[in-house]
C-alpha positions as CSV (number, residue, x, y, z in Angstrom):
1,X,-30.0,-43.6,10.4
2,X,-30.6,-40.8,7.9
3,X,-28.1,-40.1,5.1
4,X,-26.1,-37.0,5.4
5,X,-23.9,-34.8,3.2
6,X,-21.1,-32.9,4.9
7,X,-20.0,-29.5,3.8
8,X,-16.6,-30.6,2.8
9,X,-17.9,-33.5,0.8
10,X,-20.1,-31.2,-1.2
11,X,-17.2,-28.8,-1.8
12,X,-14.9,-31.5,-3.1
13,X,-17.5,-33.1,-5.4
14,X,-18.4,-29.8,-7.0
15,X,-14.7,-28.6,-7.2
16,X,-15.6,-25.2,-5.7
17,X,-13.6,-23.2,-3.3
18,X,-15.5,-21.4,-0.6
19,X,-14.5,-17.8,0.4
20,X,-11.7,-17.9,2.9
21,X,-10.4,-21.4,2.2
22,X,-7.4,-19.8,0.5
23,X,-5.2,-17.1,1.8
24,X,-7.1,-13.8,2.0
25,X,-5.9,-11.2,-0.6
26,X,-7.7,-8.5,1.4
27,X,-5.5,-9.0,4.4
28,X,-2.4,-9.0,2.2
29,X,-3.4,-5.7,0.5
30,X,-4.3,-4.1,3.9
31,X,-0.9,-5.0,5.3
32,X,1.1,-3.8,2.3
33,X,-0.9,-0.6,2.0
34,X,-0.2,0.1,5.7
35,X,3.6,-0.3,5.1
36,X,3.5,1.9,2.0
37,X,1.5,4.6,3.8
38,X,4.3,4.9,6.5
39,X,6.8,5.5,3.8
40,X,5.0,8.3,2.0
41,X,6.0,11.4,3.8
42,X,4.2,14.0,1.7
43,X,4.6,17.7,2.6
44,X,2.2,20.5,2.3
45,X,2.8,23.4,-0.2
46,X,4.8,26.4,0.9
47,X,2.9,29.3,2.2
48,X,3.3,32.5,0.2
49,X,4.2,35.8,1.9
50,X,1.8,38.6,1.0
51,X,3.9,41.5,-0.4
52,X,3.0,44.1,-3.1
53,X,4.7,43.6,-6.5
54,X,8.2,45.1,-6.8
55,X,8.9,44.9,-3.0
56,X,10.6,42.3,-0.8
57,X,9.9,41.2,2.7
58,X,13.1,40.6,4.7
59,X,13.3,40.2,8.5
60,X,9.8,41.7,8.9
61,X,10.5,44.8,6.9
62,X,9.4,45.7,3.3
63,X,12.1,46.9,0.8
64,X,11.8,48.5,-2.6
65,X,14.0,46.7,-5.1
66,X,15.5,49.0,-7.8
67,X,16.3,47.7,-11.3
68,X,20.1,47.1,-10.9
69,X,22.3,44.1,-10.8
70,X,23.5,45.0,-7.3
71,X,19.9,45.0,-6.0
72,X,18.2,42.3,-8.0
73,X,20.7,39.5,-7.6
74,X,20.5,39.4,-3.8
75,X,16.7,40.0,-4.0
76,X,16.4,36.8,-6.1
77,X,18.3,34.9,-3.4
78,X,16.2,36.3,-0.6
79,X,13.0,35.6,-2.5
80,X,14.1,31.9,-2.9
81,X,15.3,31.5,0.7
82,X,12.1,33.0,2.2
83,X,9.7,31.3,-0.2
84,X,8.4,34.6,-1.7
85,X,7.6,32.8,-5.0
86,X,5.0,35.4,-6.1
87,X,7.8,38.0,-6.2
88,X,10.4,35.9,-8.1
89,X,9.0,36.2,-11.7
90,X,9.0,40.0,-11.6
91,X,12.6,40.1,-10.3
92,X,13.8,37.6,-12.9
93,X,12.1,39.6,-15.8
94,X,13.9,42.8,-14.7
95,X,17.2,41.0,-14.0
96,X,17.3,39.2,-17.3
97,X,17.1,42.5,-19.2
98,X,20.2,43.9,-17.6
99,X,23.6,43.7,-19.3
100,X,26.0,41.5,-17.3
101,X,23.4,39.3,-15.6
102,X,24.2,35.7,-14.7
103,X,22.3,33.2,-16.9
104,X,23.1,30.5,-14.3
105,X,21.3,32.4,-11.6
106,X,18.3,32.9,-13.8
107,X,18.2,29.1,-14.6
108,X,18.6,28.2,-11.0
109,X,15.8,30.5,-9.9
110,X,13.4,29.4,-12.7
111,X,14.2,25.8,-11.7
112,X,13.2,26.3,-8.1
113,X,10.1,28.2,-9.2
114,X,9.1,25.2,-11.5
115,X,9.6,22.9,-8.5
116,X,7.3,25.1,-6.3
117,X,4.7,24.9,-9.1
118,X,4.9,21.1,-9.1
119,X,6.8,20.7,-12.5
120,X,9.7,18.6,-11.2
121,X,10.8,17.5,-14.7
122,X,11.2,21.1,-15.8
123,X,12.9,22.0,-12.6
124,X,15.6,19.3,-13.1
125,X,16.2,20.4,-16.7
126,X,16.7,24.0,-15.7
127,X,19.0,23.2,-12.7
128,X,21.1,20.9,-14.9
129,X,21.4,23.8,-17.3
130,X,22.5,26.1,-14.5
131,X,25.1,23.5,-13.4
132,X,26.5,23.4,-16.9
133,X,26.8,27.2,-17.0
134,X,28.5,27.4,-13.6
135,X,29.7,23.9,-12.6
136,X,31.7,25.2,-9.6
137,X,28.8,27.2,-8.0
138,X,28.2,25.7,-4.5
139,X,24.5,26.8,-4.3
140,X,23.7,25.3,-7.7
141,X,25.4,22.1,-6.8
142,X,23.4,21.9,-3.6
143,X,20.1,22.6,-5.3
144,X,20.8,20.1,-8.0
145,X,21.6,17.4,-5.4
146,X,18.3,18.2,-3.6
147,X,16.3,17.9,-6.8
148,X,17.9,14.5,-7.5
149,X,17.0,13.5,-4.0
150,X,13.4,14.5,-4.5
151,X,13.4,12.6,-7.8
152,X,14.6,9.5,-6.0
153,X,17.8,9.4,-8.0
154,X,19.8,8.4,-4.9
155,X,23.1,7.6,-6.4
156,X,23.3,10.9,-8.2
157,X,22.1,12.7,-5.1
158,X,24.9,11.2,-3.0
159,X,27.5,12.3,-5.5
160,X,25.9,15.7,-5.8
161,X,26.0,16.4,-2.1
162,X,29.7,15.4,-2.0
163,X,30.4,17.9,-4.8
164,X,28.4,20.6,-3.0
165,X,30.5,20.1,0.2
166,X,33.7,20.2,-1.8
167,X,32.7,23.5,-3.4
168,X,32.5,25.2,0.0
169,X,29.2,25.8,1.8
170,X,28.4,27.9,4.9
171,X,28.0,26.0,8.2
172,X,24.1,26.0,8.0
173,X,24.2,24.6,4.5
174,X,26.7,21.9,5.6
175,X,24.3,20.9,8.3
176,X,21.5,20.6,5.7
177,X,23.7,18.4,3.6
178,X,24.4,16.1,6.5
179,X,20.6,15.8,7.1
180,X,20.1,14.8,3.4
181,X,22.9,12.2,3.6
182,X,21.3,10.7,6.7
183,X,18.0,10.6,4.9
184,X,19.6,8.8,2.0
185,X,21.1,6.2,4.4
186,X,17.7,5.7,6.0
187,X,16.1,5.4,2.5
188,X,18.5,2.7,1.6
189,X,17.6,0.5,4.6
190,X,14.7,-1.9,5.2
191,X,11.4,-0.4,6.3
192,X,8.3,-2.0,7.6
193,X,6.7,-3.4,10.8
194,X,6.4,-6.5,12.9
195,X,3.4,-7.2,15.1
196,X,2.4,-9.8,17.7
197,X,-1.2,-10.2,18.9
198,X,-3.8,-12.1,20.9
199,X,-7.5,-12.2,19.9
200,X,-10.6,-14.1,19.3
201,X,-12.4,-15.5,16.1
202,X,-16.0,-16.6,16.4
203,X,-16.0,-18.7,13.2
204,X,-12.6,-20.1,12.3
205,X,-14.1,-22.7,9.9
206,X,-16.6,-20.3,8.3
207,X,-19.5,-22.7,9.3
208,X,-23.1,-21.8,9.4
209,X,-24.8,-24.8,11.0
210,X,-27.4,-25.0,8.2
211,X,-29.8,-28.0,8.4
212,X,-32.6,-29.2,6.1
213,X,-34.4,-32.4,5.5
214,X,-34.3,-33.3,1.8
215,X,-36.5,-36.4,2.0
216,X,-38.9,-37.6,4.7
217,X,-41.2,-40.6,5.1
218,X,-43.8,-41.1,7.8
219,X,-42.4,-38.3,9.9
220,X,-38.8,-39.5,9.6
221,X,-36.1,-37.7,7.8
222,X,-34.5,-40.2,5.4
223,X,-32.1,-37.8,3.7
224,X,-30.8,-34.7,5.4
225,X,-28.3,-31.9,4.8
226,X,-26.3,-30.7,7.8
227,X,-23.5,-28.2,7.6
228,X,-20.8,-27.7,10.2
229,X,-21.5,-25.4,13.2
230,X,-19.2,-22.4,13.6
231,X,-16.1,-23.2,15.7
232,X,-15.0,-20.4,18.1
233,X,-11.4,-20.0,19.2
234,X,-9.0,-17.7,20.8
235,X,-6.0,-16.9,18.6
236,X,-2.5,-15.7,18.6
237,X,-1.3,-13.9,15.5
238,X,1.7,-12.2,13.9
239,X,2.4,-9.9,11.0
240,X,5.7,-9.0,9.2
241,X,5.8,-6.6,6.3
242,X,9.1,-5.3,4.9
243,X,10.1,-3.2,1.9
244,X,13.5,-2.1,0.5
245,X,14.5,-0.2,-2.6
246,X,18.0,-0.4,-4.0
247,X,18.9,2.4,-6.4
248,X,20.8,1.1,-9.4
249,X,21.2,4.3,-11.5
250,X,19.1,7.3,-12.1
251,X,15.4,6.4,-11.4
252,X,16.0,2.6,-11.8
253,X,15.7,0.4,-8.8
254,X,15.4,-3.1,-7.4
255,X,12.5,-3.5,-5.0
256,X,12.0,-6.2,-2.4
257,X,8.7,-6.7,-0.5
258,X,8.5,-9.7,1.8
259,X,5.3,-10.2,3.7
260,X,4.3,-12.9,6.2
261,X,1.4,-13.3,8.6
262,X,-0.5,-16.0,10.3
263,X,-2.9,-17.1,13.1
264,X,-2.7,-19.9,15.6
265,X,-6.0,-21.3,16.9
266,X,-5.9,-23.7,19.9
267,X,-9.3,-25.0,19.0
268,X,-9.5,-27.7,16.3
269,X,-12.3,-29.4,14.4
270,X,-14.0,-32.0,16.8
271,X,-15.1,-34.2,13.9
272,X,-12.7,-37.1,13.3
273,X,-13.8,-37.3,9.6
274,X,-13.3,-33.6,8.8
275,X,-10.8,-33.0,6.1
276,X,-9.5,-29.9,7.9
277,X,-8.7,-30.5,11.6
278,X,-6.4,-27.5,12.3
279,X,-7.4,-24.1,11.0
280,X,-4.1,-22.4,12.0
281,X,-2.6,-20.6,9.0
282,X,0.6,-19.0,7.7
283,X,1.2,-17.1,4.5
284,X,4.6,-16.1,3.2
285,X,4.9,-13.8,0.2
286,X,8.0,-12.5,-1.5
287,X,7.9,-9.8,-4.3
288,X,11.2,-8.9,-5.9
289,X,11.6,-7.0,-9.2
290,X,12.2,-3.8,-11.0
291,X,10.9,-0.3,-10.1
292,X,11.1,3.0,-11.9
293,X,10.6,5.8,-9.4
294,X,10.8,9.6,-9.8
295,X,9.1,12.5,-8.1
296,X,5.7,11.8,-9.6
297,X,5.6,8.2,-10.9
298,X,6.3,4.7,-9.7
299,X,6.2,1.8,-12.1
300,X,6.8,-1.7,-10.7
301,X,7.3,-5.1,-12.5
302,X,7.6,-7.7,-9.8
303,X,7.5,-11.5,-10.0
304,X,6.5,-13.1,-6.7
305,X,6.1,-16.4,-4.8
306,X,3.4,-17.1,-2.3
307,X,3.3,-20.1,0.1
308,X,0.3,-21.0,2.2
309,X,0.4,-23.4,5.2
310,X,-2.7,-24.8,6.9
311,X,-3.9,-27.9,8.6
312,X,-0.2,-28.6,9.6
313,X,0.9,-28.9,6.0
314,X,1.8,-26.9,3.0
315,X,-1.5,-26.3,1.1
316,X,-0.3,-24.5,-2.0
317,X,2.5,-22.6,-3.7
318,X,1.5,-19.8,-6.0
319,X,3.7,-17.8,-8.4
320,X,2.7,-14.6,-10.2
321,X,3.7,-11.4,-11.9
322,X,2.4,-7.9,-11.0
323,X,2.7,-4.7,-13.1
324,X,1.7,-1.5,-11.2
325,X,1.8,2.2,-12.1
326,X,1.3,4.8,-9.3
327,X,1.1,8.5,-10.2
328,X,1.0,11.6,-7.9
329,X,-1.2,14.2,-9.6
330,X,-0.3,16.7,-6.9
331,X,0.3,16.8,-3.1
332,X,-3.3,15.7,-2.5
333,X,-4.2,13.2,-5.2
334,X,-2.6,9.8,-6.0
335,X,-3.8,7.4,-8.7
336,X,-2.7,3.8,-9.2
337,X,-3.6,0.8,-11.4
338,X,-2.2,-2.7,-11.6
339,X,-2.4,-6.0,-13.5
340,X,-1.8,-9.2,-11.7
341,X,-1.5,-12.8,-13.1
342,X,-1.1,-15.7,-10.6
343,X,-1.2,-19.5,-10.7
344,X,-2.0,-21.6,-7.7
345,X,-0.5,-25.1,-7.5
346,X,-1.8,-27.3,-4.7
347,X,0.4,-29.9,-2.9
348,X,-0.6,-33.5,-2.7
349,X,-2.0,-32.8,0.8
350,X,-3.6,-29.6,-0.3
351,X,-5.5,-31.3,-3.1
352,X,-8.0,-32.6,-0.5
353,X,-9.4,-29.0,-0.1
354,X,-8.5,-27.3,-3.4
355,X,-7.4,-27.7,-7.0
356,X,-5.0,-25.8,-9.2
357,X,-6.3,-22.7,-10.9
358,X,-5.2,-19.3,-12.4
359,X,-6.2,-15.9,-11.3
360,X,-6.1,-12.7,-13.3
361,X,-6.8,-9.3,-11.7
362,X,-7.0,-5.6,-12.5
363,X,-7.1,-2.9,-9.9
364,X,-7.7,0.8,-10.1
365,X,-7.2,3.0,-6.9
366,X,-7.3,6.6,-5.9
367,X,-6.1,8.3,-2.7
368,X,-7.1,11.9,-1.7
369,X,-5.2,13.6,1.1
370,X,-7.1,16.7,2.2
371,X,-4.7,17.2,5.1
372,X,-1.2,15.9,6.0
373,X,-2.7,13.3,8.5
374,X,-5.8,12.3,6.6
375,X,-6.3,10.0,3.6
376,X,-9.5,9.0,1.8
377,X,-8.8,6.0,-0.5
378,X,-10.8,3.6,-2.6
379,X,-10.8,1.6,-5.8
380,X,-12.3,-1.2,-7.9
381,X,-11.1,-4.7,-8.7
382,X,-12.0,-7.0,-11.5
383,X,-10.9,-10.6,-11.0
384,X,-11.1,-13.8,-13.1
385,X,-10.5,-17.4,-11.7
386,X,-10.0,-20.2,-14.1
387,X,-10.3,-23.9,-13.1
388,X,-10.5,-26.9,-15.3
389,X,-14.1,-27.2,-14.5
390,X,-16.3,-24.5,-15.9
391,X,-18.7,-24.6,-13.0
392,X,-15.9,-23.8,-10.6
393,X,-14.4,-20.9,-12.7
394,X,-15.7,-17.4,-11.8
395,X,-15.6,-13.7,-12.4
396,X,-15.9,-11.1,-9.7
397,X,-15.9,-7.4,-9.2
398,X,-15.2,-5.5,-6.0
399,X,-15.3,-1.9,-4.7
400,X,-13.6,-0.7,-1.6
401,X,-13.5,2.6,0.3
402,X,-11.3,3.6,3.3
403,X,-10.3,6.4,5.7
404,X,-7.1,6.9,7.5
405,X,-6.7,9.6,10.0
406,X,-3.9,10.4,12.5
407,X,-5.1,12.7,15.4
408,X,-2.9,15.5,16.8
409,X,-1.5,15.0,20.3
410,X,1.3,13.2,22.1
411,X,-0.7,9.9,22.1
412,X,-0.4,9.6,18.3
413,X,-3.9,8.1,18.0
414,X,-4.8,6.9,14.5
415,X,-7.7,5.0,12.9
416,X,-7.8,3.1,9.6
417,X,-11.2,1.9,8.4
418,X,-11.8,-0.1,5.2
419,X,-15.0,-1.5,3.7
420,X,-15.2,-3.9,0.7
421,X,-18.1,-5.2,-1.3
422,X,-17.4,-8.1,-3.6
423,X,-19.8,-9.8,-6.1
424,X,-18.7,-13.1,-7.7
425,X,-20.5,-15.3,-10.1
426,X,-19.4,-18.8,-11.4
427,X,-19.3,-19.4,-15.1
428,X,-21.7,-22.3,-15.3
429,X,-24.5,-24.3,-13.7
430,X,-23.4,-26.9,-11.1
431,X,-25.6,-30.0,-11.5
432,X,-24.6,-31.4,-8.1
433,X,-25.4,-28.3,-6.2
434,X,-28.4,-27.5,-8.4
435,X,-27.6,-24.0,-9.2
436,X,-25.0,-21.5,-10.7
437,X,-23.2,-20.1,-7.7
438,X,-23.5,-16.3,-7.0
439,X,-21.9,-14.8,-3.9
440,X,-22.1,-11.3,-2.4
441,X,-19.6,-10.5,0.2
442,X,-19.0,-7.7,2.6
443,X,-15.7,-7.2,4.5
444,X,-15.1,-4.5,7.1
445,X,-11.6,-3.9,8.7
446,X,-11.0,-1.4,11.4
447,X,-7.6,-0.7,12.8
448,X,-6.9,1.8,15.6
449,X,-3.8,2.5,17.7
450,X,-1.6,4.9,19.5
451,X,1.8,5.5,18.0
452,X,2.8,7.7,20.9
453,X,2.4,4.9,23.4
454,X,5.2,2.4,23.9
455,X,5.3,-1.0,25.5
456,X,8.7,-2.5,25.3
457,X,9.4,-0.4,22.3
458,X,6.1,-1.6,20.6
459,X,2.9,0.4,20.0
460,X,-0.6,-1.0,20.7
461,X,-3.1,-1.5,17.9
462,X,-6.7,-2.9,17.9
463,X,-7.8,-4.7,14.8
464,X,-11.4,-5.9,14.1
465,X,-12.4,-7.7,10.9
466,X,-16.0,-8.7,10.1
467,X,-17.0,-10.7,7.0
468,X,-20.6,-11.4,5.8
469,X,-20.9,-13.8,2.8
470,X,-24.3,-14.3,1.2
471,X,-24.9,-16.8,-1.6
472,X,-27.7,-18.1,-3.7
473,X,-26.3,-21.4,-2.3
474,X,-26.4,-20.0,1.2
475,X,-26.7,-23.4,2.9
476,X,-23.2,-24.2,1.6
477,X,-21.4,-20.9,1.3
478,X,-23.2,-18.4,3.5
479,X,-21.4,-17.4,6.8
480,X,-20.6,-14.6,9.1
481,X,-17.2,-14.2,10.8
482,X,-15.8,-11.7,13.3
483,X,-12.2,-11.5,14.4
484,X,-10.8,-9.1,16.9
485,X,-7.2,-8.9,18.1
486,X,-4.9,-6.6,20.1
487,X,-1.5,-6.2,18.5
488,X,1.8,-4.8,19.6
489,X,3.6,-3.4,16.6
490,X,7.2,-2.3,16.0
491,X,7.8,0.0,13.1
492,X,11.2,0.5,11.6
């Protein structure tokens, strides 16, 4: 009989890890980004009313505003209440020059104008000044509490709304305060989604069925190389992604982000000698740490633990630390960058398919929102994996680009498409494999659903994921894989 090398034997002897034999970071990121997107309720800028300078539109009529305290003070309030921001600076300039004007009213109006222009820090400073000048003014108390709310200073906002109610507010303003208090209660709760699905994967083992005869004599193959054929399987899957922020004081918070997802495949490896018999997987990830959050910036420092279960056993436990900064340039642009250090430690059973290593990663991302229901996003990733063996260690870079769009209508249709290109190269020549490994991978993820449809309180979602991995050692590491599933998702 001819001698044969199996794919797993080659992987173990060379101490290399093929793409996909560990939990997939792309799926984790896709799920976490999906949860974060549902929490970001950004609003569009206020529309300006067109009115000539020195006049005021009120209840559909235009009024000339004389330069008197009796006329300008109510005009300032009306301009604020009706979003006539272009008129406000002129009114304030004239009002400030009059003897007996209220400095607190000027500070409040300039604060709200700064908020409209996107300078939230300046808006807070001016409103706090107004509050110091007239601490018992109900309108100033209300506006200060709203600014604290927008700046994610939840504890201060709660206390501020209580003070505003105690100062005496008209019924409409009291209703507004009740809405803010309800929003604060929702903000303080858990958010995320849970999904169950059924689907199909055409290559659960990432096999390619490669065959070649390495040595032949007299028409007979004496030494051959045969890689496993692709194993197809139906699948059942689940996803759970949660997030909660606990406000400690000011802009300082504790943040918790548990994530878990997995697939069950009824098909198993038919080979009795295969190291992996069952390709069903489960990943559990818990991030818990500190977050600074205001109206424009989010800074997170979160240690985390990750557990990966496969082949009916715990394969590895990883622990790491992530530092992320996210900045909102304006209502349309969002930038983010992060550093991540992670160590994988394989169990005694997991050492049959992998070995301990460290991973260091830097990400830079940008999101552009041209409309309230549309996001264009993308970024780059630089990654470093360090094994004890130089030939197994690698460096990689990746670029990704995506589009999210929610369509108008009662059905609540949405689509989220993501494309990733990744290039990885090992540090050194592998003498057993006969080359220095260099992989080029493409990943495409498409998610589409209807948030307006409900089945037992859950919304349907179609997910398709296609992966193409090319390698200069294509016989060992080249593969294509397509996975499609229909999920029912519950958001909360």
